[in-house]
C-alpha positions as CSV (number, residue, x, y, z in Angstrom):
1,M,2.3,13.1,-29.5
2,S,4.6,15.0,-27.4
3,R,7.1,12.6,-27.0
4,L,10.2,11.9,-24.9
5,V,12.1,8.3,-26.3
6,L,14.7,6.3,-23.8
7,T,17.5,5.0,-25.8
8,L,18.7,2.2,-23.3
9,T,16.7,-0.2,-21.6
10,V,18.6,-1.8,-18.5
11,V,17.9,-5.5,-17.5
12,F,18.8,-7.6,-14.4
13,T,18.2,-11.0,-13.8
14,A,17.9,-12.7,-10.6
15,T,17.2,-16.2,-9.4
16,L,15.1,-16.9,-6.4
17,A,14.9,-20.9,-5.3
18,Q,11.7,-22.1,-3.5
19,A,11.4,-25.3,-1.5
20,G,11.0,-27.9,-4.6
21,D,10.9,-25.7,-7.4
22,K,12.5,-21.9,-8.6
23,V,10.6,-19.0,-9.6
24,T,13.2,-16.5,-11.6
25,W,12.9,-12.9,-12.2
26,K,14.3,-10.1,-14.8
27,R,14.0,-6.5,-13.7
28,I,13.4,-4.0,-17.0
29,E,14.2,-0.4,-15.4
30,L,12.1,1.9,-17.9
31,D,13.5,5.3,-16.5
32,A,16.2,6.0,-13.7
33,A,14.1,9.5,-12.9
34,F,11.5,9.8,-10.3
35,R,8.3,10.2,-12.3
36,S,5.6,9.0,-9.8
37,E,4.7,6.7,-6.4
38,G,1.7,5.2,-8.6
39,V,1.8,3.3,-11.5
40,A,-0.9,1.4,-13.9
41,V,-0.8,-1.1,-16.4
42,A,-3.1,-1.3,-19.5
43,D,-2.8,-1.4,-23.6
44,I,-2.6,2.6,-23.7
45,N,-2.3,2.7,-27.5
46,K,-4.3,-0.1,-28.7
47,D,-1.2,-2.1,-30.1
48,G,-1.9,-5.3,-27.8
49,K,0.9,-5.0,-25.8
50,K,0.6,-3.9,-22.0
51,D,2.0,0.0,-21.4
52,V,2.7,1.7,-18.5
53,F,1.3,5.0,-16.5
54,A,3.7,6.7,-14.2
55,G,2.3,10.2,-13.6
56,D,2.9,12.6,-16.3
57,V,4.2,10.2,-18.4
58,W,3.4,6.8,-20.2
59,Y,5.6,3.7,-21.6
60,Q,5.1,2.3,-24.9
61,A,6.0,-1.5,-24.7
62,P,8.3,-2.4,-27.4
63,S,7.0,-4.7,-30.3
64,Q,9.1,-7.3,-29.4
65,D,10.7,-9.0,-26.1
66,G,14.1,-6.9,-25.4
67,G,13.2,-3.7,-27.3
68,E,13.1,-0.3,-26.5
69,W,10.6,1.2,-24.6
70,K,9.1,4.8,-25.2
71,M,8.6,7.3,-22.9
72,H,5.3,10.1,-24.1
73,A,4.5,13.0,-22.0
74,L,0.7,12.9,-20.9
75,R,1.0,16.8,-19.6
76,K,4.0,18.8,-18.5
77,V,6.7,16.9,-17.3
78,G,7.8,17.8,-13.4
79,N,11.4,17.7,-12.0
80,F,11.2,15.7,-8.8
81,V,14.0,15.0,-6.8
82,A,14.2,12.0,-4.4
83,G,14.8,13.4,-0.8
84,K,13.9,16.7,-1.7
85,G,10.3,16.5,-1.8
86,Y,7.3,14.1,-3.5
87,S,5.9,13.8,-6.9
88,N,2.3,15.2,-7.8
89,S,1.1,11.9,-8.3
90,F,0.6,9.6,-5.5
91,G,-1.7,7.0,-7.5
92,N,-2.4,6.0,-11.0
93,F,-5.4,3.4,-12.4
94,A,-6.2,2.7,-15.7
95,H,-9.8,2.8,-16.9
96,D,-11.9,3.4,-19.9
97,V,-13.9,5.8,-18.1
98,N,-15.8,7.7,-21.2
99,G,-16.5,4.2,-22.8
100,D,-15.2,5.2,-26.0
101,G,-12.8,2.0,-26.0
102,W,-9.7,3.4,-25.1
103,D,-8.0,3.1,-21.6
104,D,-7.9,6.6,-19.7
105,L,-5.8,7.7,-16.4
106,I,-7.2,8.3,-13.0
107,L,-4.5,10.2,-11.4
108,V,-4.7,10.6,-7.4
109,G,-2.0,13.7,-7.1
110,F,-1.1,15.3,-4.2
111,P,-3.2,14.0,-1.0
112,G,-5.9,16.3,0.0
113,A,-6.4,18.1,-3.0
114,E,-8.4,17.6,-5.9
115,F,-7.7,14.6,-8.5
116,H,-8.2,14.0,-12.0
117,W,-8.8,11.7,-15.1
118,Y,-6.9,12.2,-18.1
119,E,-8.8,11.4,-21.2
120,N,-6.8,9.0,-24.1
121,P,-6.4,11.1,-27.0
122,Q,-6.5,7.9,-29.2
123,N,-3.0,7.9,-30.3
124,K,-3.6,11.7,-31.6
125,P,-0.5,14.0,-30.5
126,G,-0.5,16.1,-27.5
127,H,-1.0,16.4,-24.0
128,W,-4.0,14.3,-22.6
129,K,-7.4,16.4,-21.7
130,P,-7.9,16.7,-17.7
131,H,-10.8,16.6,-16.2
132,V,-11.9,17.0,-12.6
133,I,-13.1,14.4,-10.9
134,W,-13.5,15.6,-7.0
135,H,-12.1,18.6,-5.2
136,S,-10.3,16.5,-2.4
137,I,-9.1,13.0,-2.1
138,C,-8.1,11.7,1.4
139,N,-6.3,8.8,3.2
140,E,-2.8,8.0,1.3
141,S,-4.1,4.3,-0.1
142,P,-7.4,5.8,-2.3
143,D,-8.6,2.6,-4.7
144,L,-10.7,1.6,-7.7
145,A,-12.6,-1.3,-6.9
146,D,-16.3,-2.6,-7.3
147,I,-18.1,-1.5,-4.4
148,T,-21.5,-1.5,-5.7
149,G,-21.2,-4.9,-7.7
150,D,-22.2,-3.8,-10.9
151,G,-19.0,-4.8,-12.6
152,V,-17.7,-0.8,-12.8
153,P,-15.4,0.2,-10.4
154,E,-15.6,3.0,-8.3
155,M,-13.1,5.7,-6.8
156,V,-12.9,4.8,-2.9
157,F,-11.4,7.6,-0.8
158,G,-12.3,10.1,2.1
159,S,-13.3,13.8,1.5
160,Q,-12.4,16.9,3.3
161,P,-13.8,19.4,4.4
162,E,-16.7,17.1,4.5
163,S,-14.5,14.5,6.8
164,K,-16.5,11.8,5.3
165,M,-15.6,8.4,3.6
166,G,-17.2,7.8,0.5
167,F,-16.9,6.4,-3.3
168,S,-17.4,7.9,-6.5
169,P,-18.8,6.1,-9.4
170,I,-17.7,6.6,-12.5
171,P,-21.0,8.7,-14.5
172,G,-22.8,7.7,-17.9
173,K,-21.3,9.5,-21.1
174,E,-23.2,12.5,-20.8
175,R,-22.2,13.6,-17.6
176,V,-18.1,11.8,-17.9
177,A,-16.5,14.9,-18.4
178,K,-18.2,16.9,-15.7
179,K,-17.6,16.8,-11.5
180,W,-18.3,13.0,-10.5
181,D,-20.7,12.4,-7.7
182,F,-19.5,11.4,-4.1
183,V,-21.4,8.9,-2.5
184,E,-21.1,9.1,1.3
185,I,-20.6,5.8,3.6
186,S,-19.7,7.4,6.9
187,E,-21.2,9.8,9.0
188,K,-18.9,13.2,9.8
189,G,-16.1,12.0,12.0
190,E,-12.8,12.6,13.3
191,P,-10.7,12.5,10.2
192,H,-8.0,10.9,12.3
193,K,-10.0,8.1,13.3
194,N,-12.7,7.6,10.3
195,G,-9.9,7.5,7.5
196,T,-10.6,10.9,5.9
197,F,-7.8,13.1,7.0
198,K,-5.6,13.3,4.1
199,Y,-2.6,11.5,5.4
200,Y,-4.6,8.9,6.9
201,H,-2.7,5.3,6.7
202,G,-4.9,2.1,5.8
203,L,-7.8,1.4,3.2
204,G,-8.7,-1.8,1.8
205,N,-12.1,-3.4,0.7
206,G,-13.7,-6.9,0.8
207,D,-16.9,-9.0,1.5
208,M,-16.1,-8.9,5.7
209,N,-19.1,-10.5,7.0
210,Q,-19.5,-12.5,3.8
211,D,-22.9,-11.6,3.0
212,G,-22.0,-11.1,-1.0
213,R,-21.3,-7.6,-0.1
214,T,-18.4,-5.5,-0.6
215,D,-17.5,-3.5,2.5
216,V,-14.8,-0.9,3.3
217,L,-12.0,-1.3,5.8
218,I,-9.4,1.2,7.9
219,P,-7.1,0.1,10.7
220,H,-10.1,1.7,13.1
221,G,-12.9,-0.2,11.5
222,W,-14.9,-1.3,9.1
223,W,-18.4,-0.2,7.0
224,E,-21.1,-2.8,6.2
225,A,-22.3,-2.1,2.8
226,P,-26.2,-1.9,2.7
227,K,-28.1,-3.5,0.2
228,D,-28.5,-0.5,-1.7
229,R,-24.9,0.8,-1.7
230,T,-26.4,4.5,-2.1
231,A,-28.4,4.6,0.9
232,G,-25.5,6.2,3.5
233,P,-24.3,6.2,5.9
234,W,-23.4,2.6,5.9
235,K,-23.1,1.1,9.7
236,F,-19.4,1.2,11.0
237,H,-18.0,-1.5,13.2
238,P,-15.3,-0.3,15.3
239,Y,-12.4,-2.1,16.3
240,T,-8.5,-2.0,16.9
241,L,-5.9,-3.4,15.1
242,S,-3.0,-2.9,17.2
243,K,0.5,-4.3,18.6
244,P,0.0,-6.4,22.0
245,G,-0.6,-3.6,25.0
246,T,-1.2,-1.0,22.8
247,G,-4.3,-0.4,22.7
248,E,-4.0,1.8,19.4
249,S,-4.8,0.8,15.9
250,L,-1.1,0.8,13.6
251,K,-0.9,2.9,10.7
252,A,-1.4,0.9,7.9
253,G,-0.6,0.7,3.9
254,D,-3.3,-1.3,2.5
255,L,-5.8,-4.0,3.7
256,H,-6.9,-6.9,2.7
257,L,-9.1,-10.0,3.4
258,Y,-8.5,-13.2,3.7
259,D,-9.4,-16.5,5.8
260,M,-5.8,-17.0,6.6
261,D,-6.9,-20.0,9.3
262,L,-9.6,-21.7,7.4
263,D,-11.9,-21.0,10.1
264,G,-14.5,-19.5,8.1
265,D,-14.2,-15.9,8.8
266,Q,-12.6,-13.2,7.3
267,D,-9.0,-11.7,8.9
268,I,-6.9,-8.9,7.9
269,I,-3.4,-8.3,6.1
270,M,-1.8,-5.1,6.3
271,S,1.3,-3.6,5.7
272,S,2.9,-0.4,7.4
273,A,3.2,2.9,5.9
274,H,6.5,4.3,7.4
275,T,7.7,2.0,10.3
276,Y,8.5,-2.1,10.2
277,G,6.1,-4.7,10.0
278,V,3.8,-6.8,8.1
279,W,1.1,-8.3,9.9
280,W,-1.9,-10.2,10.0
281,F,-4.8,-9.8,12.4
282,E,-6.8,-13.3,13.3
283,N,-11.0,-12.8,13.4
284,L,-11.7,-13.8,17.4
285,D,-15.5,-13.3,16.1
286,G,-16.7,-14.4,13.2
287,K,-20.2,-13.0,14.1
288,T,-19.4,-9.5,14.9
289,N,-16.2,-9.2,13.2
290,S,-14.8,-6.8,15.8
291,K,-12.0,-8.5,17.8
292,F,-8.7,-9.2,16.1
293,K,-5.5,-10.2,17.7
294,Y,-1.8,-9.1,16.3
295,H,0.2,-11.8,14.2
296,L,3.5,-10.6,13.0
297,I,5.0,-11.3,9.5
298,D,8.2,-9.6,9.0
299,E,9.4,-6.7,10.6
300,S,13.2,-6.9,9.0
301,Y,12.5,-3.7,6.7
302,S,10.8,-0.7,6.9
303,Q,8.1,1.2,4.8
304,T,5.7,-1.4,3.6
305,H,3.6,1.6,2.4
306,A,1.6,-0.3,-0.5
307,M,0.8,-4.4,-0.5
308,E,-0.8,-6.6,-3.5
309,F,-2.3,-9.6,-2.7
310,V,-2.4,-11.9,-5.9
311,D,-1.3,-15.5,-6.9
312,I,2.1,-15.0,-7.5
313,N,3.4,-18.7,-7.9
314,G,0.1,-20.1,-9.7
315,D,-0.6,-22.6,-7.1
316,G,-3.8,-21.2,-6.9
317,T,-3.5,-19.6,-3.4
318,K,-2.9,-15.8,-3.1
319,D,0.2,-14.3,-2.2
320,I,1.3,-11.4,-0.1
321,V,3.6,-9.1,-2.2
322,T,5.5,-5.7,-1.3
323,G,8.5,-4.1,-0.5
324,K,10.3,-0.8,0.8
325,R,8.8,2.8,-0.2
326,F,12.5,4.4,-0.4
327,F,12.6,7.7,1.5
328,A,9.0,7.7,2.2
329,H,9.4,10.5,4.1
330,N,12.9,11.7,2.6
331,G,14.7,9.4,5.1
332,G,13.4,10.5,8.1
333,D,11.5,7.1,8.8
334,P,12.8,4.5,11.0
335,G,15.1,2.5,8.6
336,G,14.4,5.4,6.0
337,K,18.6,4.6,4.8
338,D,18.2,0.6,4.6
339,P,18.5,-1.2,1.5
340,V,15.4,-1.1,-0.9
341,L,13.9,-4.6,-0.9
342,M,10.9,-6.8,-2.8
343,Y,9.4,-9.6,-1.2
344,W,6.8,-12.0,-1.9
345,Y,5.1,-13.8,0.9
346,E,3.9,-17.5,0.4
347,I,0.8,-18.8,2.3
348,K,-0.1,-22.2,3.2
349,R,-2.8,-22.6,5.1
350,E,-4.5,-25.5,7.4
351,R,-7.9,-25.4,8.7
352,G,-7.8,-24.6,12.6
353,K,-4.0,-23.7,12.4
354,A,-1.7,-20.5,12.1
355,P,-0.7,-20.6,8.2
356,K,3.0,-21.2,7.3
357,I,4.1,-17.8,5.8
358,T,7.6,-17.9,3.7
359,A,9.1,-15.0,2.8
360,H,10.6,-14.8,-0.4
361,E,13.0,-12.0,-1.5
362,I,12.7,-11.1,-5.3
363,V,16.6,-10.6,-5.4
364,A,15.7,-8.8,-9.1
365,G,14.1,-6.1,-7.0
366,R,16.8,-5.3,-4.6
367,G,16.9,-1.1,-5.2
368,T,13.6,-0.4,-6.7
369,G,11.0,-0.6,-3.9
370,I,7.2,0.3,-4.1
371,G,5.8,3.6,-4.1
372,T,2.7,4.2,-2.4
373,Q,0.7,2.6,-4.6
374,F,1.7,0.0,-7.4
375,M,0.5,-3.0,-9.4
376,C,0.7,-6.6,-10.5
377,A,-0.1,-8.0,-13.7
378,D,1.0,-10.0,-16.2
379,M,2.9,-7.8,-18.3
380,N,3.9,-10.5,-21.1
381,S,0.7,-12.7,-21.4
382,D,2.2,-15.7,-20.2
383,G,0.1,-16.4,-17.3
384,K,2.5,-15.1,-14.5
385,M,2.3,-12.3,-12.4
386,D,4.5,-9.6,-13.0
387,I,5.2,-6.3,-11.0
388,A,5.3,-2.6,-11.9
389,L,7.0,0.1,-9.8
390,S,7.3,3.7,-9.9
391,N,8.8,5.6,-6.9
392,K,11.8,7.5,-6.2
393,K,13.8,4.6,-7.4
394,G,12.6,5.3,-11.1
395,V,10.1,3.1,-12.9
396,N,11.0,-0.3,-13.3
397,L,9.2,-3.7,-14.0
398,L,9.7,-7.1,-12.2
399,I,9.3,-9.6,-14.8
400,Q,8.6,-13.4,-13.8
401,T,10.3,-15.6,-16.2
402,G,9.8,-19.3,-14.5
403,K,9.5,-21.5,-11.8
């Protein structure tokens, strides 16, 4: 197998005080080089340890804690320089695509271009075989999610030149090496308003109307999933997610649904791709899900281009995890040259009241930051959520070590 070996693993530790307890993190630097703006976690070589994908390469976990991580090339390794362009990897998703029991890599390259899945060679040497999935993947926050409810995830994205939003189901074994199908959920529309421009910002999924089906949402509205998910187009419900007085939907990263005030309907949590802001939008009409009120969570740092929504502290309530995407536009964004920070936000809900949201800086994450996509996963099987990151600051893990 083509291989590059890292001879040094750098570990940084930090402690974060909380009300009544303590969360401790350590940083493990897998690579200082700019490899990818996306990352995925899987047991790639089936040794029982969680490994890390980052674009052209993957990192093999050590057999023992504190050991050396080994970097392997799965295709030709690019030379990317922060501040002088971008990588060719904006999103990474691990899944056993061909059903052979080995996790493959779904790799989203540059926005708007065709994208591929790379076939795991089952520990055989050489580069991984690429297979085209679709000729175009648009929107800067595509996702791998179970849209159809069959337990198998689909790739959710916009497509050009069709100017339609949709999803691609993973085919059966007999067709998996061929181009996948694209199920259209939208009418052809204005790419800057229906989420299908290659650089459109904002995409999410969840059960907006609480009918048991997974809907798709963008900052301009949401598509209601029908009983037959393949029967498109889905009904579109427009809304505006804006700051007061502007009337124009904000450019986002990821969108998540959650009943923030325990009033029985779904609110929207959203982050900002290229300016300051982490926000939530209060649902004012749970019957139509078309009117939302702006609430600021944090605007102390910018470029929160991706966001995860998981339970960090194990209290049974999901938390917001995000950070700064360093040089998202190579220093040209508001706050683009500010310090690179990582945060998680603890949510305490009370029925009929605005939630109490507490910001916790992940001090060990200073100088790391997010990409266009990152991942939270339990890396060491200790029951605590950790964070995998790849961006212009390198490839890093933030491991939660205690509370």
